[in-house]
C-alpha positions in Angstrom: 35.0 -11.1 -62.4 37.3 -12.7 -59.8 40.3 -12.6 -62.2 39.9 -8.8 -62.5 40.1 -8.1 -58.8 43.9 -7.8 -58.8 43.7 -5.3 -61.7 40.9 -3.4 -59.9 43.1 -3.2 -56.8 45.9 -1.6 -58.9 43.4 1.1 -60.0 42.2 1.6 -56.4 45.8 1.8 -55.1 46.5 4.5 -57.7 43.4 6.5 -56.8 44.1 6.2 -53.1 47.6 7.5 -53.4 46.4 10.3 -55.6 43.7 11.2 -53.0 46.3 11.1 -50.2 48.5 13.5 -52.1 45.6 15.9 -52.9 44.4 16.0 -49.2 48.0 16.3 -48.0 48.5 19.4 -50.1 45.6 21.2 -48.4 47.6 21.5 -45.2 51.2 21.0 -46.2 51.9 24.7 -47.0 50.6 25.9 -43.6 53.9 25.4 -41.8 55.8 27.0 -44.7 53.8 30.2 -45.3 56.3 32.5 -43.7 59.1 31.1 -45.9 57.0 31.2 -49.1 55.8 34.8 -48.2 59.4 35.9 -47.7 60.6 34.3 -51.0 57.7 35.8 -53.1 57.8 39.2 -51.5 54.3 39.1 -50.1 52.9 40.0 -46.7 51.9 37.2 -44.4 48.2 38.1 -44.9 48.6 38.0 -48.7 50.3 34.6 -48.5 47.2 33.0 -47.0 45.9 32.9 -50.6 48.4 30.2 -51.2 46.1 27.9 -49.2 42.8 29.6 -50.1 43.3 29.3 -53.9 43.9 25.6 -53.6 40.8 25.1 -51.5 38.5 27.2 -53.7 39.6 25.3 -56.9 39.3 21.9 -55.1 35.7 22.8 -54.0 34.8 23.7 -57.6 36.4 20.6 -59.1 34.7 18.0 -56.8 31.1 18.6 -58.1 32.3 18.3 -61.7 33.8 14.8 -61.3 30.6 12.9 -62.2 30.1 14.8 -65.5 33.8 14.6 -66.6 34.3 11.0 -65.7 31.1 10.0 -67.7 32.2 12.2 -70.7 35.9 11.2 -70.8 35.7 7.8 -69.1 37.1 7.3 -65.5 40.5 6.2 -66.8 41.1 9.1 -69.1 39.8 11.6 -66.6 42.0 10.4 -63.8 45.1 10.2 -66.0 44.6 13.7 -67.2 44.1 15.1 -63.7 47.0 13.1 -62.3 49.3 14.5 -65.0 47.9 18.0 -64.4 48.5 17.7 -60.6 52.2 16.8 -61.2 52.7 19.6 -63.6 50.9 22.1 -61.4 53.0 21.0 -58.4 56.2 21.5 -60.3 55.0 24.9 -61.5 54.4 25.9 -57.8 58.0 25.3 -57.0 59.1 27.6 -59.8 56.6 30.4 -58.9 58.3 33.8 -59.3 55.8 36.0 -57.4 52.6 35.6 -55.3 50.2 35.9 -58.3 51.9 33.1 -60.2 51.9 30.9 -57.0 48.1 31.6 -56.5 47.4 30.5 -60.2 49.5 27.4 -59.9 48.0 26.4 -56.6 44.5 26.9 -58.0 45.5 24.5 -60.9 46.9 22.1 -58.4 43.7 22.2 -56.3 41.5 21.8 -59.4 43.3 18.7 -60.7 43.8 17.3 -57.2 40.2 17.8 -56.3 39.1 15.2 -58.8 41.3 12.5 -57.3 39.5 12.5 -53.9 35.9 11.6 -54.8 37.0 9.4 -57.7 38.9 7.2 -55.1 35.6 6.7 -53.2 33.7 6.0 -56.5 36.2 3.4 -57.6 36.0 1.5 -54.3 32.2 1.4 -54.4 31.9 0.5 -58.1 34.9 -1.9 -58.6 34.9 -3.9 -55.4 32.4 -6.5 -54.3 30.5 -5.9 -51.1 32.6 -8.2 -48.9 35.9 -6.4 -50.0 34.5 -2.9 -49.8 35.3 -2.4 -46.1 39.0 -3.0 -46.8 38.9 -0.4 -49.6 37.1 2.1 -47.3 39.7 1.4 -44.6 42.4 2.4 -47.0 40.4 5.5 -48.1 40.1 6.4 -44.4 43.9 6.6 -44.2 43.9 9.3 -46.9 41.0 11.2 -45.3 42.3 11.3 -41.7 46.1 10.6 -41.8 47.0 13.1 -44.6 45.6 16.2 -42.9 47.4 15.4 -39.6 50.8 14.8 -41.1 50.6 17.6 -43.6 52.0 20.4 -41.3 54.6 17.9 -39.9 55.9 17.0 -43.3 55.8 20.5 -44.6 57.6 21.9 -41.6 60.3 19.3 -41.8 60.9 19.6 -45.5 61.1 23.4 -45.3 63.5 23.4 -42.3 65.8 20.7 -43.6 65.7 21.5 -47.3 63.5 24.4 -48.5 59.8 25.2 -49.2 60.2 24.1 -52.8 60.4 20.5 -51.7 56.8 20.4 -50.5 55.9 20.6 -54.2 58.7 18.3 -55.5 57.3 15.7 -53.1 54.4 15.1 -55.5 56.4 14.1 -58.5 57.5 10.5 -57.8 54.1 9.4 -56.1 52.3 11.2 -59.0 54.1 9.1 -61.6 53.3 6.0 -59.6 49.6 7.0 -59.6 49.6 7.4 -63.4 51.2 3.9 -63.8 48.7 2.2 -61.4 45.7 3.9 -63.0 46.8 3.1 -66.5 47.3 -0.5 -65.7 44.3 -1.0 -63.4 41.5 0.7 -65.4 40.1 -0.6 -68.6 40.4 1.5 -71.7 36.8 2.7 -72.3 35.3 5.1 -74.8 33.8 8.2 -73.2 30.2 9.2 -73.6 30.0 12.0 -76.1 26.3 12.4 -75.5 27.2 14.0 -72.2 28.2 17.1 -74.1 24.8 17.4 -75.7 23.2 17.7 -72.3 26.0 19.6 -70.6 24.6 22.0 -68.0 26.7 25.1 -68.6 24.3 27.2 -66.4 24.7 24.6 -63.6 28.5 24.5 -63.9 28.7 28.3 -63.9 26.4 28.9 -60.9 28.1 26.1 -59.0 31.6 27.3 -59.7 30.8 31.0 -58.8 28.7 30.0 -55.8 31.1 27.5 -54.2 34.1 29.7 -55.0 32.6 32.8 -53.4 31.5 30.7 -50.4 35.0 29.3 -49.9 36.6 32.7 -50.2 34.1 34.2 -47.7 34.7 31.4 -45.2 38.5 31.7 -45.6 38.8 35.5 -45.4 35.7 36.4 -43.3 37.4 36.0 -39.9 40.3 38.2 -40.9 38.1 41.1 -42.0 35.3 41.1 -39.4 32.9 39.3 -41.6 30.0 41.5 -42.7 31.7 44.7 -41.6 33.7 44.3 -44.8 31.8 45.2 -48.0 33.4 42.6 -50.2 32.4 39.8 -47.7 28.7 41.1 -48.0 29.0 40.9 -51.8 30.5 37.4 -51.7 27.7 36.2 -49.4 25.0 37.7 -51.7 26.6 36.3 -54.9 27.2 32.9 -53.3 23.7 32.5 -51.9 22.1 33.6 -55.2 24.2 31.3 -57.4 23.8 28.3 -55.1 20.0 28.8 -55.0 19.9 29.0 -58.8 22.1 25.9 -59.0 20.0 23.9 -56.6 16.8 24.9 -58.4 18.2 23.9 -61.8 19.5 20.6 -60.5 16.2 19.6 -58.9 14.3 20.4 -62.1 16.8 18.8 -64.6 16.4 15.3 -66.1 20.2 15.0 -66.2 21.6 17.0 -63.2 25.2 17.8 -62.8 24.9 16.6 -59.2 21.8 14.7 -58.1 20.5 16.8 -55.3 17.3 14.6 -55.1 19.4 12.3 -53.0 18.7 14.6 -50.1 15.1 13.3 -50.1 16.5 10.2 -48.5 16.6 10.7 -44.7 19.6 8.3 -44.3 21.6 10.1 -47.0 20.9 13.5 -45.4 22.0 12.2 -42.0 25.2 10.7 -43.5 25.9 14.2 -45.1 25.5 15.8 -41.6 27.9 13.3 -40.2 30.4 14.1 -42.9 30.0 17.8 -42.3 30.8 17.4 -38.6 33.7 15.0 -39.4 35.2 17.7 -41.6 34.8 20.3 -38.9 36.5 18.0 -36.4 39.3 16.9 -38.6 40.3 20.2 -40.0 39.2 22.2 -36.9 41.5 20.2 -34.6 44.4 20.4 -37.0 43.8 24.2 -37.1 43.5 24.7 -33.3 46.4 22.7 -32.1 49.1 24.4 -34.3 47.6 27.8 -33.7 47.6 27.3 -30.0 51.2 26.0 -29.9 52.4 28.9 -32.1 50.6 31.8 -30.5 50.7 30.7 -26.8 53.8 28.5 -26.6 55.9 30.0 -29.4 56.6 26.7 -31.1 58.3 26.5 -34.4 56.8 24.7 -37.4 58.9 21.6 -36.8 58.1 21.5 -33.1 54.4 21.7 -33.9 54.8 18.9 -36.4 56.4 16.7 -33.8 53.4 17.2 -31.6 50.8 16.6 -34.3 52.4 13.3 -35.4 50.8 11.8 -32.2 47.4 12.1 -33.9 48.7 10.9 -37.3 50.8 7.7 -36.9 49.1 6.0 -33.9 45.8 5.7 -35.9 47.3 3.6 -38.6 47.2 0.2 -36.7 43.5 0.6 -36.2 42.5 0.8 -39.8 43.0 -2.9 -40.6 40.9 -3.8 -37.5 37.8 -1.9 -38.6 36.8 -4.2 -41.6 36.9 -7.2 -39.3 34.8 -5.5 -36.7 32.2 -4.6 -39.4 31.5 -8.3 -39.8 30.1 -8.4 -36.3 29.1 -4.9 -35.4 26.7 -2.6 -37.3 28.6 0.3 -38.9 26.4 3.0 -37.2 27.5 1.8 -33.7 31.2 2.0 -34.7 30.6 5.5 -36.1 28.8 6.7 -33.0 31.6 5.2 -30.8 34.2 7.0 -33.0 32.4 10.4 -32.6 32.2 9.9 -28.8 35.9 9.1 -28.5 37.0 12.0 -30.6 34.5 14.3 -28.8 36.0 13.0 -25.5 39.5 14.0 -26.7 38.2 17.5 -27.3 36.9 17.8 -23.7 40.4 16.7 -22.5 41.6 20.1 -23.7 39.1 22.4 -22.0 41.1 23.0 -18.8 44.3 24.3 -20.4 46.5 26.9 -18.8 49.5 28.9 -20.2 51.7 26.2 -18.8 50.0 23.6 -21.1 52.8 22.8 -23.5 52.7 20.3 -26.4 53.6 17.4 -24.1 50.3 18.0 -22.2 48.3 17.8 -25.5 49.7 14.4 -26.5 47.3 12.2 -24.4 44.3 13.9 -26.1 45.9 13.6 -29.5 46.4 9.8 -28.9 42.7 9.4 -27.9 41.8 11.3 -31.1 44.0 9.0 -33.1 42.1 6.0 -31.7 38.7 7.4 -32.5 39.1 8.8 -36.0 39.4 5.4 -37.8 36.1 4.3 -36.1 34.4 7.2 -37.9 35.7 7.4 -41.4 35.7 3.7 -42.4 32.3 2.7 -41.0 30.8 6.0 -42.1 32.0 5.3 -45.7 30.3 1.9 -45.6 27.2 3.3 -43.9 26.8 6.1 -46.4 27.1 3.9 -49.5 25.2 0.8 -48.4 21.8 1.7 -49.9 23.1 3.5 -53.0 22.1 2.6 -56.5 25.3 2.3 -58.7 24.0 5.2 -60.8 23.9 7.4 -57.7 27.5 6.7 -56.6 29.2 9.6 -58.5 26.7 12.2 -57.1 26.8 10.7 -53.6 30.6 10.7 -53.6 30.6 14.3 -54.8 28.2 15.4 -52.1 29.9 13.5 -49.3 33.3 15.1 -50.2 31.8 18.5 -50.6 30.1 18.2 -47.2 33.4 17.1 -45.5 35.4 20.0 -47.0 32.6 22.5 -46.4 32.4 21.3 -42.8 36.1 21.9 -42.5 35.9 25.4 -44.0 32.8 26.4 -41.9 34.4 24.9 -38.8 37.7 26.8 -39.2 35.9 30.0 -39.9 33.7 29.7 -36.8 36.7 28.7 -34.7 38.8 31.7 -35.9 35.9 34.1 -35.3 35.2 32.6 -31.8 38.9 32.7 -30.8 39.2 36.4 -31.8 35.9 37.5 -30.2 36.2 35.5 -27.0 39.9 36.5 -26.5 38.8 40.2 -26.5 36.0 39.4 -24.1 38.2 37.5 -21.7 41.0 40.2 -21.9 38.5 42.9 -21.0 37.2 40.9 -18.1 40.8 40.2 -16.8 41.7 43.9 -17.1 38.6 44.9 -15.2 39.4 42.5 -12.4 42.9 44.0 -12.1 41.4 47.5 -11.8 39.0 46.3 -9.2 41.9 44.9 -7.2 44.2 47.8 -8.0 46.2 47.5 -4.7 47.2 43.9 -5.5 47.9 44.9 -9.1 50.3 47.7 -8.0 52.1 45.3 -5.6 52.4 42.7 -8.4 53.8 45.3 -10.8 56.3 46.5 -8.2 57.6 43.0 -7.7 57.7 42.4 -11.4 59.7 45.6 -11.9 62.2 44.4 -9.3 62.6 41.1 -11.1 63.1 42.9 -14.5 65.7 45.3 -13.0 67.5 42.3 -11.4 67.7 40.8 -14.8 69.2 43.9 -16.4 65.8 45.2 -17.7 63.7 48.3 -17.1 61.1 48.4 -14.3 58.8 50.4 -16.7 58.4 47.3 -18.8 56.4 45.6 -16.1 53.1 46.9 -17.5 53.8 45.6 -20.9 54.9 42.2 -19.5 51.6 42.1 -17.5 49.5 42.9 -20.5 51.3 40.2 -22.6 50.6 37.7 -19.8 46.9 38.7 -19.6 46.5 38.4 -23.4 48.0 34.9 -23.2 45.6 34.0 -20.4 42.7 35.3 -22.4 43.8 33.3 -25.5 44.0 30.1 -23.5 40.5 30.6 -22.1 39.2 31.1 -25.7 40.9 27.9 -26.9 39.3 26.0 -24.0 35.9 27.2 -25.2 36.7 26.3 -28.8 37.6 22.7 -27.9 34.4 22.5 -25.8 32.3 23.6 -28.9 33.9 21.0 -31.1 33.3 18.3 -28.4 29.6 19.2 -28.2 29.3 19.1 -32.0 30.9 15.6 -32.1 28.5 14.3 -29.4 25.5 15.5 -31.4 27.0 13.8 -34.5 27.2 10.6 -32.5 23.4 10.8 -32.0 22.8 11.6 -35.7 24.8 8.6 -36.8 22.8 6.3 -34.6 19.7 7.4 -36.5 20.9 6.1 -39.8 19.0 2.9 -40.8 20.8 -0.3 -41.7 21.1 -1.7 -45.2 17.9 -2.5 -47.0 17.4 -6.3 -47.0 16.6 -6.4 -50.8 19.9 -4.8 -51.5 21.8 -7.4 -49.4 24.0 -8.4 -52.3 25.2 -4.9 -52.7 25.5 -4.2 -49.0 28.7 -4.8 -47.0 28.8 -7.7 -44.7 28.3 -6.9 -41.0 
C-alpha cells in the first residue's frame, strides 16, 4: 500500500483543485453581475439567476455522487465531470443571452457539484488515518479560502480584462485536474448492477425538492416570501418531494443517500456544525460586500481588496492544524474555531456610517485565524467513526448541509436586513418628528451648506432621508452580525458534544 501513496496523492491533488474551482465559481460572478447583465441585455434582478442556476444544479448533483461513482467508477465519474465543467465554463463565456447563460451555468454547477464531495471521499478512502489530517487541511483550503477570494478575483478579472475571463480561468486548472485524476486513480470497471436497483423515484423527488428549496431560498427575500404565490408553491412542492424522498430512502435496502446515518447522535451533531459553518462562511461573505457596496459605495475591486484579508491570512494556519490534532482532541479545536469566528462577528456590531473597509479588516483577520480551526478538525471529527461503506453518503450529507446552511443563512440575513432597515428607518423618522424644532434647524443649516456648494436648499430633505436610510441600514447590519455571532457560539457548544473516536475503530481513526 505504501508504494501507492504518491499515486493516491496525485488523485487527491486533482480532486482538491477541482473542488476549489467548483466552490470558487459559486461566488466569482457576484462582483461581475452588473457587467454580465449589461452584456446580455438583462435586468439586474434577472441576472441574479446566473448565480442561482449554478447553486440549484450543484445542490442536485451532490446527492447523486454516491450512485454515479459506484456505477461508473470514481475515476470515470470524476473525469467526465471535470471535462463537463471545463466545457460548460467555456460555454458560459460565449453565452449570447440570459437564457443561454442560465443553462450553461446550470451545467457548470451540476458538473462542478460532483467535484466537491468526491474530494472529501477520496481523502477518507485513499489515505491512511495518520495522513488524513493533512488531506483534510488541504480540503479546508478549498472550503474556506475559495469563497472568500471569489469576489476579489472576479472583480479584478472583470475590471482589468472582462467578465469572460472569470470563465476562461477554469480551463488551465481544469486540464491539470483531468491529468492528475487520470494518473492518480486506478482504472476500474464500474458496477452495472447499480442500474438494476436505480432509484428513479428517489432521484426525481430529490432533484425537484432540492431544486425548489434552493430557488425559494434564493428568491424569497426579493419577493416578500410567502406573499408571492410562486414562493408558496415552491415551498409546498419542496416539502412534499423531500418528505417522499426521505420516506423512500429510509425504507430502501439500497438508498440513494443513507439517511439512516442520522440515527447516530454524533453524525447529526456534525451535520448541525456543518450547517452553521455554511451559514457563517457564506453569510459573512454576503454581508461584508453588501455593506461596503450599499453603505460605503465601494466598487467590486475595492470590496475584493477588503475581503482578501479574510482569505490569504488563513493559509499559514492550515499546515499547523494536523500537528495540533496529534495532541488536542479535534472537538476542542472545532469549538475554539467557532468561538473565534463568533467573536469576529461581535466585533462588527457597533458599526456606524463612518465604518469604512479599513475598520472591518481587524475582524476579518480574526475570522481568518478561526476558520481553519473549524473546517479541518470538523472534517476529521465527522469522519472518524464512519464505516468505509458510509463515506459516500456521509460526504454527500455534509456537503449538502454546508451548502444548505449557506443558502438558509443568506436568505435569513437578506430578509432580516430588509425588515429591520424599515423598522429602524421608521423609528428614526419618528424621533425627528418628535424633535421637530431641532430637525428644522438641522435642515436650515444643511440647506445653507448645499447653497454654498452651488446646490439647492430644497434638496436638504432628500439628503436627510438618504442619511437616515444609511443609518437604518447600518443598524440592521449590526444586528445581522450579532445573529451570526450567537449562532456560532451555539455551534461551539454543539461541537463539544460530539464524542471521540470509538476505541475499536482506532486503526481507522485519525491520530490525536
